[in-house]
N, C-alpha and C positions, 0 to 999 in steps of 0.2 A: 481869488484865482483867475488869471487871465484865461481866455479861450485857448484850448490846445487842440491840435489837429492830428488825427490818426488815420489808419486805414483798416479796412475790414477784410476778412479772409474770403469773402464771396468772390473776389477777383480771381483767386486761385481755384475756387470751386467750379468756375466756368470750364475748367479743363477736365471735368469729370472727377474721378477719384484719385488722380495722379498725386495730389498734394495732401491727401488725407493723412493725418498723423505726422505731418512734417512742419509743425509750427516753428521748430528751430530755424528752418530755412526761411520761412516767411518773416520771422523777426529780424534776421540779418538783412534781408532785402529792404524791409520797411525802414530800418535805421539808415541804411545807405541812401535811401530815397529822401531822407530828412524828416520822416514822420516821427512824432513824439510818442505814439502808441500804436498798438495793434489790438483789434477786437476780434477774437476768434469765435467761430462756431465750434461747438463741442467736438465735432467730427475731426477737427484738426489737432486736438490736444495730444493724442498719442501718449507717449511716456510722460508728457508734461501735465497730465491730469493729476500727477503728484504735486501738491502745492509747493513743496520744498524745491523740486526740480524746476517748476515753473518760475518761481521767484529767482532762482539762480540764472535761468536763461534770460529773463527780463533784465536783470542786472548786467549780465555779460554783454547784452546788446544795447544797453542804455535806453530802453523803451519802457513804457508804462502799459498797464492793462486797463483801458478805459471801461470795457464791458466784456461780459461773456454771453454769447448768444445761444439760447436753447430754442430749437425748432421742434414742435410736436403737432399732432393732429387735433387734440382736444375736442373730440366730437361728442362727448357725453357730458351730462350735467356735472359730473365730478371726474377727476383724473382717473385713468386706469391705474392699476397697480404698477405697471411698468413706467407710465408717465410720471407718477408720483416719485418713484425711485430715482429716475433720472433728474428730476427737478431738485430733489433733496441732495443728490450728489453734487449738483452745481452750487447749491447753497453751502454745502460743506466745503467745497473748494474756495468759495469766496469769503468764508470766515477768515481765511488767511490774507485776504485782500479787501479790507473793509471799505476802501474808497472806490471799489469797482462795482459797476452797475450790472444787474442781471437783466439781459435783454430777452424778452419773450416774443416769439414770432410764430404764427401758425403756418403749417404747411398747407397751401391751397389745394383743395380737392374738388368740391362741388358747391354750387350756390343753391342747391335744392333745400327745401325746408329752411329758408334763410333765417327767419326770425328765431326759430328754435336753435339753429346752429349758432347764431350770434349770442343768444342767451347762454348756451352751454360754454362757449369760449370765454365769456365774461366771468362766469362762475368759476371756471378752472383757473384763469390767470389771477383773479382776485384772491382765490384761495392760496395760490403759490406766493403771492405778494405778502399775504398776512403771515405765512410761515417764515418767509425771508426776513420780514421785519423783526421777528423774534430773535434773529441772529444779527440784527443790525445791518442787513443788506437792503439797499435800495433797488427798486425794480421799475422797469419801463416796458410798455408794449409797443411793438413795431408793426403797424399794418403794411401790407404789400398790395400789389396791383395786378397779378395775373388774372385771367378771365374768371377763375374759380375762387378767387379770394372773397371772403365774406365781408371784408371791410375795405372797399376800394373806391366808393363813390362818395359824393358830398353827403347824401342821406345816410349812408353807412357810417360816416364819421360822426354824425350827430348821435347815432345810437352808441357807438363806441365810446366817445368822449363823455357821453352822459351816463355810461354804465361802468366805467372804470372807477374803482374805489380809490378816490384821490388821497385818502389817508395813507395808502400803502403803495400805490402804483401810479406812475406818470405816463406821459405820451412821448414816443420817439418818432418825430416826423422824419420822413424820407422825402426829400425834394423831388426825386424822380418818380417815386410811386404816387405822390400827390398829383404830379403833372399827368402821369399815365391814366389816372382816374378821372381826368377831365377838369381838374381844379388848378388854381394858381397857387404855387407853393408858398410864396410870401404871404398871400392872403390867409391861407390856412394856418401857417405858423403864427401869424399875428393874432388870428382869432382865438387860437387855443394856447397862446403863449404861456399862460399861467400854469398849464399842465405839463409843459415841456421840461424833460429832464436830460435829454440827450438828443443829438441831431445827426442825421445821415444825409450825405450829398451823393447824388449821381446825376448824370446829364442825359439829355434826350434830344434826338433830332425832331424836327417838325413832323416827320412821318411816323413817329412813335418808336423808332429803333433807339436802343441805348447808344449813347455817344461817349467817347472818352471825355473825361472831365475837362470842361472849358471849351469844347468843340461843338456843343449843342446849343439849344435855345433856352436853357434854364439859367437864370441870372443868379448864380450862387454868390457873386460879389455883392449884389444888393441885399440878399438874405444875410450875409455876413455883417454888413453895415447895420442892419436892423438888430441883429442879435447883440452886437457890441453896444449899440445905443440904448438898448433895453437893459443892459447890465447882465446879460447872460454870462454865467460862470460855469463852464462845463466843456464838453467835448463836441467837436465836429468830426465825424468819421466818414471818410470817403469809401463808398461801397460801389466801385466801378464794375458795371456788368456789360461793358461793350463787347462786341463780337471779337475784337482783337485780343481780348484777354484769354480766349479759348486757346490761342496759339502761344502767346507769350505773356503770361500774367506778370512776370518779373519786370518786363519792359513797361507795361502799362502802369504798374506801381511807381516805377522810376519817373515816367512822364507825368503822372499825377503829382508826384512829389515836387517836380520842377514847377508845375502850374501853381500848386499851393504856396510854394516859397516865393514865387514872383508875383502872385496876384491876391492871395488871401491873407497871408501873414502880414504884409504891409498894412492892410486894412485894419487887422486886429491891433497891430502895434501902434499905428498912428491914432486911432480912435481911443485906445486905452490911455495913451499919453495925454491926449486932449482932455480926457475926463479927470 
């Protein structure tokens, strides 16, 4: 399978709760922008949490579901009853979409008791991944970079990538979060490539503010060349968190689609043909 490129619903999350439950709308915008798929966070599903309705909406808009994102606290050595229920609901949905990844991402809260919190997170996500594997669902973990994220620095990544149970769960690098954590995105993706199951792109200005894709300092074209050359077969998903998305996420998605079409898809196509 050649690399496919999609968009993530966080672009619409920047507007607060305005688009919660409105995945139908986002699917239409994404397709018009030229994206092959949409990766929703669970808060956007609304009536489309019904797998049959979701499948119909995807078909109607001619887009694919590359991943479903679940965000939780995971503060304890094992999931709370509510966390386990929500994770199992995601697994149940994805049983109807066996090629779709379950993307696990922790809600940043505090970096206190860091080692304990890191152990607890690993215990929870490894447990979810083992249950998902029983249903044939692949899982990845997506670290982020706010100040309170427990996996945001190079040292944190060593703990994370050394602690994920690679029999059941892979790594979802996000170029923007890597850069925000003071690391070089390509270097990190190269170092941990064997664990990579899914990739996120966002862009960042030199001063640390998120930039619209292609307008910042992150060289996503270089990363794309690397992925193709290494034989990566999976998704690149744009998760644009720029300030402009607060006002008009539809326009940002459209602009991102133009950038992807003009700058990334030609790299994928030309290198795939060369191979």
